C-alpha positions as CSV (number, residue, x, y, z in Angstrom):
1,M,23.7,6.6,-29.2
2,I,23.9,2.9,-29.5
3,H,27.0,1.2,-31.0
4,R,26.5,-0.8,-34.2
5,T,28.0,-3.9,-32.5
6,A,25.5,-3.6,-29.7
7,L,22.6,-3.2,-32.2
8,E,23.8,-6.3,-34.0
9,N,24.1,-8.4,-30.8
10,I,20.7,-7.2,-29.5
11,A,19.0,-8.1,-32.8
12,A,20.6,-11.5,-32.9
13,K,19.5,-12.2,-29.3
14,Q,15.9,-11.1,-30.0
15,R,15.7,-13.4,-33.0
16,K,17.1,-16.3,-31.0
17,M,14.5,-15.8,-28.3
18,L,11.8,-15.9,-30.9
19,A,13.0,-19.2,-32.3
20,D,12.1,-20.9,-29.0
21,R,8.7,-19.2,-28.8
22,S,5.4,-20.6,-29.9
23,A,3.5,-18.9,-32.7
24,G,0.7,-18.0,-30.3
25,H,-3.0,-18.2,-30.8
26,P,-4.3,-17.4,-34.3
27,R,-6.2,-14.1,-34.4
28,E,-9.2,-13.2,-36.4
29,I,-7.6,-9.9,-37.6
30,M,-5.3,-12.0,-39.8
31,S,-8.1,-12.6,-42.3
32,S,-8.3,-8.8,-43.0
33,M,-4.6,-8.2,-43.3
34,P,-3.7,-6.6,-46.7
35,Y,-0.8,-7.7,-48.9
36,L,2.4,-5.8,-48.2
37,T,2.7,-2.9,-50.6
38,D,4.3,0.5,-50.8
39,R,2.6,1.5,-47.6
40,V,3.6,0.7,-44.0
41,L,1.3,-1.8,-42.4
42,L,0.7,-0.4,-39.0
43,I,-0.9,-2.6,-36.3
44,G,-1.9,-0.7,-33.1
45,G,-3.7,-1.6,-30.0
46,M,-3.8,-1.1,-26.3
47,R,-1.2,-2.7,-24.0
48,G,-2.0,-6.4,-23.4
49,C,-4.1,-7.0,-26.5
50,G,-1.4,-9.2,-28.1
51,R,0.5,-7.0,-30.6
52,T,3.9,-8.7,-29.9
53,T,2.4,-12.2,-30.2
54,L,0.7,-11.3,-33.4
55,L,3.9,-10.0,-35.0
56,T,5.8,-13.0,-33.7
57,R,3.2,-15.3,-35.4
58,M,3.6,-13.3,-38.7
59,L,7.3,-13.8,-38.5
60,L,7.2,-17.5,-37.8
61,N,4.4,-18.4,-40.2
62,E,4.1,-15.7,-42.9
63,Y,7.5,-14.0,-43.2
64,P,10.2,-16.4,-41.8
65,E,13.0,-14.6,-43.7
66,A,12.1,-11.1,-42.5
67,W,14.2,-8.9,-40.3
68,Y,12.8,-8.5,-36.8
69,T,13.6,-5.9,-34.1
70,D,11.7,-5.1,-31.0
71,F,12.3,-1.4,-30.2
72,G,10.5,-1.8,-26.8
73,D,13.6,-3.7,-25.6
74,P,15.1,-1.8,-22.7
75,R,18.5,-2.3,-24.2
76,L,17.3,0.0,-27.1
77,A,16.2,2.8,-24.8
78,G,17.0,6.1,-26.3
79,F,17.2,4.8,-29.9
80,D,17.1,7.9,-32.2
81,A,17.5,9.0,-35.8
82,G,21.2,8.7,-35.6
83,D,21.0,5.0,-34.6
84,F,18.7,4.3,-37.6
85,V,21.8,5.0,-39.8
86,K,23.7,2.1,-38.1
87,F,20.5,0.0,-38.1
88,D,20.2,0.6,-41.9
89,R,23.7,-0.7,-42.5
90,L,22.9,-3.9,-40.6
91,L,19.8,-4.3,-42.7
92,D,21.7,-3.7,-45.9
93,D,24.2,-6.3,-44.9
94,S,21.4,-8.8,-44.2
95,G,19.9,-8.4,-47.7
96,K,16.4,-8.7,-46.2
97,G,13.5,-6.9,-48.0
98,I,10.8,-7.3,-45.3
99,L,10.9,-5.6,-41.9
100,L,8.8,-6.7,-38.9
101,L,9.3,-3.9,-36.3
102,N,7.7,-4.3,-32.9
103,R,6.9,-1.2,-30.9
104,I,8.6,1.0,-33.5
105,D,7.1,4.1,-32.0
106,C,9.5,3.7,-29.0
107,A,12.3,5.0,-31.4
108,A,12.6,8.7,-32.2
109,G,12.4,9.4,-35.9
110,W,10.6,6.2,-36.7
111,T,8.1,7.8,-39.1
112,D,10.7,9.3,-41.4
113,Y,12.7,6.0,-41.3
114,C,9.7,3.9,-42.3
115,L,8.7,6.2,-45.1
116,R,12.3,6.3,-46.5
117,K,12.5,2.5,-46.5
118,I,9.2,1.9,-48.3
119,E,10.4,4.4,-51.0
120,Q,13.4,2.1,-51.4
121,G,11.0,-0.8,-52.0
122,V,11.3,-2.4,-48.6
123,K,8.1,-3.9,-47.1
124,I,7.3,-3.0,-43.5
125,V,4.9,-4.4,-40.8
126,A,5.2,-2.5,-37.6
127,T,3.3,-2.4,-34.3
128,V,2.6,0.7,-32.3
129,S,0.7,1.9,-29.3
130,L,-3.0,2.7,-29.5
131,G,-2.3,6.4,-29.0
132,T,0.1,6.4,-32.0
133,L,-2.3,4.5,-34.2
134,L,-5.2,6.9,-33.3
135,G,-2.9,9.9,-34.1
136,I,-2.1,8.5,-37.5
137,E,-5.8,7.9,-38.2
138,R,-6.7,11.4,-37.0
139,Q,-4.1,13.0,-39.4
140,R,-5.6,11.0,-42.2
141,R,-9.2,12.3,-41.4
142,T,-8.2,15.9,-41.1
143,R,-6.3,16.1,-44.3
144,D,-4.5,19.2,-43.2
145,G,-1.9,19.1,-46.0
146,D,0.4,16.6,-44.4
147,R,0.2,13.5,-46.6
148,T,2.4,11.4,-44.3
149,A,-0.5,9.5,-42.8
150,E,-1.6,8.4,-46.3
151,R,1.5,6.2,-46.5
152,F,0.3,4.0,-43.7
153,T,-2.3,1.2,-43.8
154,T,-3.7,0.9,-40.2
155,R,-5.3,-2.0,-38.4
156,R,-6.4,-2.0,-34.8
157,L,-5.9,-5.1,-32.8
158,E,-8.4,-5.7,-30.0
159,P,-8.3,-8.1,-27.0
160,F,-9.9,-11.5,-27.7
161,S,-13.4,-11.5,-29.2
162,Y,-15.9,-14.0,-27.8
163,T,-15.2,-16.5,-30.6
164,E,-11.5,-16.2,-30.0
165,F,-12.1,-16.7,-26.3
166,L,-14.0,-19.9,-27.0
167,D,-11.3,-21.2,-29.3
168,F,-8.6,-20.3,-26.8
169,T,-10.3,-21.9,-23.8
170,H,-11.7,-24.9,-25.9
171,K,-15.2,-24.1,-24.8
172,K,-18.5,-24.4,-26.7
173,G,-20.9,-21.5,-27.0
174,S,-23.4,-21.3,-24.2
175,L,-24.7,-19.0,-21.5
176,A,-22.1,-20.5,-19.2
177,A,-19.4,-19.5,-21.7
178,V,-20.8,-16.0,-22.0
179,N,-20.6,-15.7,-18.2
180,D,-17.1,-17.0,-18.2
181,Y,-16.1,-14.5,-20.8
182,M,-17.5,-11.7,-18.7
183,L,-15.7,-13.0,-15.6
184,R,-12.3,-13.8,-17.1
185,G,-12.2,-11.0,-19.7
186,A,-10.5,-10.8,-23.0
187,F,-6.8,-10.0,-22.5
188,P,-4.8,-13.0,-23.9
189,G,-2.0,-12.8,-21.4
190,I,-4.4,-12.5,-18.4
191,L,-6.3,-15.6,-19.5
192,K,-3.1,-17.6,-19.3
193,K,-2.3,-16.4,-15.8
194,G,-5.8,-16.1,-14.5
195,T,-5.0,-14.1,-11.4
196,L,-6.3,-10.8,-10.0
197,A,-2.7,-9.7,-9.5
198,A,-2.1,-10.0,-13.2
199,L,-5.0,-7.7,-14.0
200,H,-3.8,-5.2,-11.4
201,D,-0.2,-5.3,-12.9
202,L,-1.6,-4.7,-16.5
203,Y,-3.6,-1.8,-15.2
204,D,-0.6,-0.3,-13.5
205,D,1.5,-0.7,-16.6
206,I,-1.2,1.1,-18.8
207,I,-1.5,3.9,-16.3
208,A,2.2,4.4,-15.8
209,R,3.5,4.0,-19.4
210,D,0.6,4.8,-21.7
211,V,-1.1,7.6,-19.7
212,I,1.3,9.2,-17.2
213,I,4.5,9.0,-19.2
214,A,3.0,9.3,-22.6
215,G,0.7,12.1,-21.6
216,G,3.3,14.0,-19.5
217,V,0.9,13.9,-16.5
218,R,2.3,15.6,-13.3
219,D,-0.5,15.0,-10.9
220,R,-0.5,11.2,-10.8
221,C,-2.8,10.9,-7.9
222,T,-5.6,12.8,-9.6
223,L,-5.2,10.9,-12.8
224,Q,-5.4,7.6,-11.0
225,R,-8.6,8.7,-9.1
226,V,-10.2,9.7,-12.4
227,A,-9.2,6.4,-14.0
228,L,-10.7,4.3,-11.2
229,K,-13.9,6.4,-11.2
230,L,-14.4,5.9,-14.9
231,M,-13.7,2.1,-14.8
232,A,-16.1,1.6,-11.9
233,A,-18.7,3.7,-13.7
234,S,-18.8,1.7,-16.9
235,G,-22.2,1.8,-18.5
236,T,-23.3,5.0,-16.8
237,F,-23.4,8.7,-17.8
238,V,-20.4,11.0,-17.1
239,T,-19.3,14.5,-17.7
240,A,-16.0,16.2,-17.0
241,N,-17.7,18.6,-14.7
242,K,-19.4,15.8,-12.7
243,I,-16.0,14.1,-12.4
244,R,-14.5,17.3,-11.1
245,E,-17.2,17.8,-8.5
246,T,-17.2,14.2,-7.3
247,L,-13.4,14.0,-7.0
248,K,-13.0,17.6,-5.9
249,I,-10.6,18.5,-8.8
250,K,-9.8,22.2,-9.1
251,A,-10.4,22.6,-12.8
252,V,-12.8,21.0,-15.2
253,S,-10.1,21.2,-17.9
254,T,-7.9,18.9,-15.8
255,A,-10.7,16.3,-15.6
256,A,-11.4,16.5,-19.3
257,E,-7.7,16.2,-20.1
258,H,-7.3,13.1,-17.9
259,M,-10.4,11.5,-19.5
260,A,-9.0,12.1,-23.0
261,L,-5.7,10.5,-22.1
262,L,-7.4,7.4,-20.6
263,E,-9.4,7.0,-23.8
264,Q,-6.3,7.4,-25.9
265,A,-4.6,4.6,-23.9
266,G,-7.7,2.4,-24.5
267,L,-8.7,2.0,-20.9
268,V,-12.1,3.6,-21.5
269,S,-14.4,4.6,-24.4
270,F,-17.0,7.4,-24.4
271,V,-20.3,7.3,-26.3
272,S,-22.1,10.5,-27.2
273,V,-25.9,11.0,-27.7
274,Y,-27.2,10.2,-31.2
275,S,-27.6,13.6,-33.1
276,D,-26.4,15.4,-36.2
277,N,-26.1,18.5,-34.1
278,P,-22.6,18.8,-32.6
279,A,-23.9,21.3,-30.0
280,R,-26.4,18.8,-28.7
281,Q,-23.8,16.2,-28.4
282,A,-21.5,18.6,-26.6
283,I,-24.0,19.5,-23.9
284,N,-25.3,16.0,-23.3
285,P,-23.4,13.6,-21.0
286,R,-21.5,10.8,-22.5
287,K,-21.6,7.1,-21.4
288,T,-18.3,5.6,-20.4
289,Y,-17.3,1.9,-21.0
290,A,-14.4,0.0,-19.6
291,C,-12.1,-1.8,-22.1
292,D,-12.6,-5.2,-20.4
293,T,-15.2,-6.7,-18.0
294,A,-12.6,-8.6,-15.9
295,L,-10.5,-5.4,-15.5
296,M,-13.7,-3.5,-14.6
297,S,-14.5,-6.0,-11.9
298,A,-11.0,-6.1,-10.6
299,L,-11.0,-2.4,-10.0
300,S,-14.5,-2.1,-8.7
301,P,-15.0,-1.0,-5.1
302,E,-18.1,-3.1,-5.0
303,E,-18.0,-6.7,-3.6
304,T,-20.1,-7.9,-6.6
305,P,-20.1,-5.6,-9.7
306,D,-23.5,-4.9,-11.3
307,R,-24.2,-7.7,-13.7
308,E,-26.3,-5.6,-16.0
309,R,-23.5,-3.1,-16.5
310,L,-20.9,-5.8,-17.0
311,F,-23.2,-7.3,-19.7
312,E,-23.7,-3.9,-21.3
313,T,-19.9,-3.3,-21.3
314,M,-19.3,-6.6,-22.9
315,I,-21.8,-5.9,-25.7
316,F,-20.3,-2.5,-26.3
317,N,-16.8,-3.9,-26.7
318,H,-18.2,-6.4,-29.2
319,L,-19.9,-3.7,-31.2
320,R,-16.9,-1.4,-31.2
321,R,-14.9,-4.0,-33.2
322,N,-17.1,-3.9,-36.2
323,N,-18.7,-0.5,-36.3
324,R,-17.5,3.0,-37.4
325,S,-19.4,4.8,-34.7
326,I,-21.6,4.1,-31.7
327,H,-24.1,6.4,-30.0
328,Y,-27.0,6.2,-27.6
329,T,-30.5,7.7,-27.6
330,S,-32.3,9.2,-24.6
331,G,-36.0,9.2,-25.7
332,A,-38.5,6.8,-24.0
333,D,-36.0,5.3,-21.5
334,G,-33.3,5.4,-24.1
335,C,-31.5,2.9,-26.4
336,D,-28.1,1.6,-25.3
337,F,-26.4,1.5,-28.8
338,V,-27.0,3.0,-32.2
339,A,-24.2,1.4,-34.2
340,T,-23.2,2.5,-37.7
341,D,-20.9,0.2,-39.7
342,A,-18.5,1.0,-42.4
343,D,-21.2,0.8,-45.1
344,G,-23.4,3.3,-43.2
345,T,-25.9,0.7,-42.0
346,V,-27.5,1.7,-38.7
347,R,-28.6,-0.8,-36.1
348,C,-30.2,-0.2,-32.7
349,I,-29.3,-2.6,-29.9
350,Q,-30.3,-2.9,-26.3
351,A,-28.5,-5.0,-23.7
352,C,-30.7,-6.7,-21.1
353,Y,-29.2,-9.5,-19.0
354,E,-31.8,-10.1,-16.3
355,D,-35.1,-11.7,-17.3
356,D,-37.1,-8.9,-15.7
357,P,-40.5,-8.1,-17.4
358,D,-40.6,-4.4,-16.4
359,R,-37.0,-3.9,-17.6
360,M,-37.7,-5.7,-20.9
361,E,-40.8,-3.5,-21.5
362,A,-38.7,-0.4,-21.0
363,Q,-36.1,-1.8,-23.4
364,K,-38.7,-2.4,-26.0
365,E,-40.1,1.1,-25.7
366,G,-36.7,2.7,-25.9
367,L,-35.8,0.6,-28.9
368,V,-38.9,1.5,-30.8
369,H,-38.3,5.2,-30.1
370,A,-34.6,4.8,-31.4
371,L,-35.8,3.0,-34.5
372,R,-38.1,5.9,-35.4
373,E,-35.5,8.5,-34.5
374,T,-32.7,7.0,-36.6
375,G,-34.7,5.4,-39.3
376,A,-32.9,2.1,-38.7
377,K,-34.5,-1.0,-40.1
378,S,-33.4,-3.5,-37.4
379,G,-33.8,-3.5,-33.7
380,T,-32.2,-6.1,-31.4
381,I,-32.4,-6.8,-27.7
382,V,-29.5,-8.9,-26.5
383,T,-30.4,-11.1,-23.5
384,A,-28.7,-13.8,-21.4
385,D,-30.7,-16.7,-23.0
386,L,-33.9,-15.5,-24.5
387,S,-34.8,-15.6,-28.2
388,D,-37.9,-14.3,-30.0
389,R,-39.1,-12.1,-32.8
390,L,-42.0,-9.6,-32.5
391,T,-43.6,-6.6,-34.1
392,L,-44.2,-3.6,-31.8
393,D,-45.9,-0.4,-33.1
394,G,-44.9,-1.5,-36.6
395,C,-41.3,-2.1,-35.8
396,E,-39.6,-5.5,-36.1
397,I,-37.6,-6.4,-33.0
398,E,-35.4,-9.5,-32.6
399,I,-34.6,-10.8,-29.1
400,T,-31.5,-12.9,-29.2
401,D,-29.3,-14.6,-26.7
402,A,-25.8,-13.3,-26.0
403,D,-24.0,-16.4,-27.2
404,A,-25.6,-16.1,-30.7
405,F,-25.1,-12.4,-30.8
406,L,-21.5,-12.5,-29.9
407,S,-20.8,-15.4,-32.3
408,E,-22.2,-13.6,-35.4
409,G,-19.6,-10.8,-35.7
410,F,-22.6,-8.4,-35.6
């Protein structure tokens, strides 16, 4: 339990700290933010993506009269439903009708509190962890009778896009800028510090707080070995059983559980084979992708990480921002990505960094096979710096350079 006076003092100190803080870099997600309504606007993302900075910017620029509280403050540890009663009295005394609540899911009973306040006409913007956001979205999809999730409007905040990176670093689009983006990564805070130690610290925080503690993991050593294996394997095929065999884990279920927790924390993503048959997807290996190319390099045991896999990982993270689902195909050397957007439009994309004639021919064959398998109308091969259009076996293929592809918001 936290005394009301302590709550009042902490809230005042938090607000005073924000007064001296800059509004931070503008984010592209702001253009899609809805008006505040009778739903809670929930912004989630993985640690390090800039949730706190975004909420601070909204406070300073959009809602300067709003009430602000950061529930991730260590002085508010253990905040529970009983403390919300005292918090509510402070809010009533303030007369404020808009709440900006940072890391609200650190407080027990936060869901019930937010729903109660919006029923009273209060507007709420709150940030949460990626795991919490995915849980709310999963509830909405299952529609299991609990209508709680329908009272939330969700937005996922990602690390910097390529165009945000260019703006932040004051660079112009070019192959050099693309390479710099791959080298330095997309985490806003890391770009400011620019050190390997900062990347390692961020990784340790994610593992400790968002995986081990959040997931209740007891065998920390095994979890960390699985995480490092998946990050280093970005762009390759994995299965829980293969992970079990390689790392000599006793049970395949343990490997599968650790993989799921790492995905929920945002460290990795898994891509299944393209198929309308769930059984085929279940028996085929998935491809793993790291959340960030700089973090992937920082954790790699190799002296120089494979440039092709770094490039493919960067293209995947770009596609994930704007597409509902991503799969791969395996026929005729395979197609890296079959991306389906919110409107149901399907696109087939290959990633090919090196200017190698044999690799390019294999990419073309795999792309044509994917176009026929999916019925997609457009096929794209993303390269380092080549651009062309061609027709192959009746299929239209665009070859485009990475700078143009990453700048279009594909």
